[in-house]
C-alpha positions as CSV (number, residue, x, y, z in Angstrom):
1,M,0.0,-0.2,0.0
2,K,1.1,3.3,-0.6
3,H,1.9,6.2,1.9
4,Q,-0.9,8.7,1.8
5,I,-1.3,11.8,4.2
6,T,-4.6,13.6,3.7
7,H,-4.7,17.4,4.7
8,G,-8.3,19.3,4.0
9,N,-9.1,18.2,0.1
10,I,-5.7,17.7,-0.5
11,R,-4.3,13.8,-0.9
12,F,-0.1,12.9,-0.7
13,I,0.6,9.8,-2.1
14,D,4.6,8.5,-1.4
15,I,5.5,12.0,-0.2
16,P,7.0,12.1,3.2
17,E,6.1,14.8,5.7
18,Y,9.8,16.0,6.3
19,F,9.3,16.9,2.3
20,L,5.9,18.5,2.8
21,A,6.9,20.7,5.3
22,R,10.2,22.0,3.7
23,Y,8.6,22.9,0.2
24,S,5.1,23.6,2.0
25,G,5.7,27.5,0.6
26,E,6.0,26.4,-3.2
27,I,3.4,23.7,-3.0
28,N,1.1,26.2,-1.9
29,N,2.3,28.6,-4.3
30,W,1.4,25.7,-6.9
31,A,-1.5,25.3,-5.5
32,E,-2.7,28.7,-6.0
33,N,-1.4,29.0,-9.3
34,I,-2.2,25.7,-11.1
35,H,-3.5,27.2,-13.9
36,K,-0.7,29.1,-15.0
37,I,1.7,26.3,-13.8
38,G,0.3,23.0,-14.7
39,L,-0.4,19.5,-13.5
40,V,3.2,19.0,-13.1
41,K,5.8,20.8,-11.0
42,S,9.5,20.5,-10.6
43,F,11.0,21.0,-7.6
44,V,14.8,21.7,-6.6
45,L,15.7,19.8,-3.9
46,R,17.8,22.4,-1.1
47,E,20.3,20.6,0.6
48,G,22.3,23.1,0.9
49,Y,26.1,21.9,1.2
50,L,24.9,18.7,2.3
51,A,24.5,18.2,-1.8
52,D,26.8,15.4,-3.3
53,L,29.6,16.7,-6.0
54,S,28.9,16.8,-9.5
55,P,30.6,13.7,-11.0
56,D,32.6,16.4,-12.8
57,P,34.9,18.6,-9.7
58,E,34.8,21.9,-12.1
59,H,30.7,21.8,-11.6
60,G,30.5,21.9,-8.0
61,A,27.7,20.3,-6.2
62,Q,24.9,18.7,-7.6
63,L,21.2,20.4,-8.2
64,I,18.6,17.6,-8.1
65,Q,15.3,17.9,-9.3
66,V,12.1,16.1,-8.8
67,K,8.7,16.7,-10.3
68,L,5.4,16.3,-8.7
69,K,2.3,16.0,-10.5
70,C,-1.3,16.9,-9.4
71,Q,-4.3,15.0,-10.5
72,P,-8.4,15.2,-9.7
73,W,-9.4,13.0,-7.1
74,S,-12.8,12.2,-5.6
75,G,-12.5,14.3,-2.4
76,G,-10.4,17.0,-4.2
77,V,-6.9,16.6,-5.5
78,E,-4.6,14.2,-5.1
79,I,-0.5,15.1,-5.5
80,S,2.4,12.1,-5.9
81,P,5.7,12.2,-7.4
82,L,5.9,12.3,-11.3
83,E,7.7,8.8,-11.8
84,E,9.1,6.2,-9.7
85,R,12.5,7.9,-9.8
86,D,11.3,11.0,-8.3
87,T,9.8,9.2,-5.3
88,T,13.4,7.3,-4.3
89,L,15.1,10.5,-5.3
90,I,12.5,12.6,-2.7
91,E,13.2,9.4,-0.3
92,L,16.7,10.5,-0.1
93,H,16.7,13.5,0.2
94,C,14.6,13.4,3.1
95,D,16.5,10.5,4.7
96,K,20.0,12.7,4.2
97,M,18.0,15.8,5.7
98,Q,17.0,14.1,8.8
99,K,20.0,12.1,9.3
100,A,21.8,15.5,9.1
101,G,19.7,16.4,11.9
102,I,18.6,19.0,9.5
103,P,15.5,20.9,10.3
104,A,12.5,21.0,7.3
105,T,12.1,24.7,8.0
106,A,16.1,25.3,7.7
107,I,17.6,27.8,5.2
108,L,20.4,26.6,3.9
109,Q,23.3,28.3,2.2
110,E,23.7,26.5,-1.2
111,P,26.9,25.5,-2.5
112,A,28.4,27.5,-5.8
113,R,27.3,25.8,-9.0
114,P,29.9,27.3,-11.4
115,W,28.6,26.4,-14.5
116,L,24.9,28.0,-13.4
117,P,24.9,31.4,-16.0
118,F,23.9,33.2,-12.4
119,V,23.8,33.0,-9.0
120,P,20.4,33.9,-6.6
121,T,21.2,36.6,-4.0
122,K,18.3,36.3,-2.7
123,V,17.5,33.8,-0.4
124,W,13.6,32.8,-0.4
125,D,11.6,33.0,2.8
126,P,8.6,30.2,2.6
127,P,5.9,30.9,4.4
128,Q,4.9,28.4,7.2
129,M,2.3,25.8,6.8
């Protein structure tokens, strides 16, 4: 049986509580703008300096993206990972962060990624759920 969490009229399938707490701001923004964003949303995992190094040392830390999908459900909407790969990456991410003792609400400094054409200068402060 799949892991389910229900909040009001939203049912989350195979998404850990830690992930929901860590990315609640992005999930809420997606919900408010679903007609603009669409039924599939990409999330970049924020691991700070816990991010694994890229196989190419010149690239710095890895930048991992997972995708969630939203679909109608008899009680509202259901949100789940798009593919099995996304489920696995979400589980590994949550395990890594929790084993390191990082609270879901922590804002971590992201490591340098020289291959990116820009470096974000503003840290987004997600609203609390």
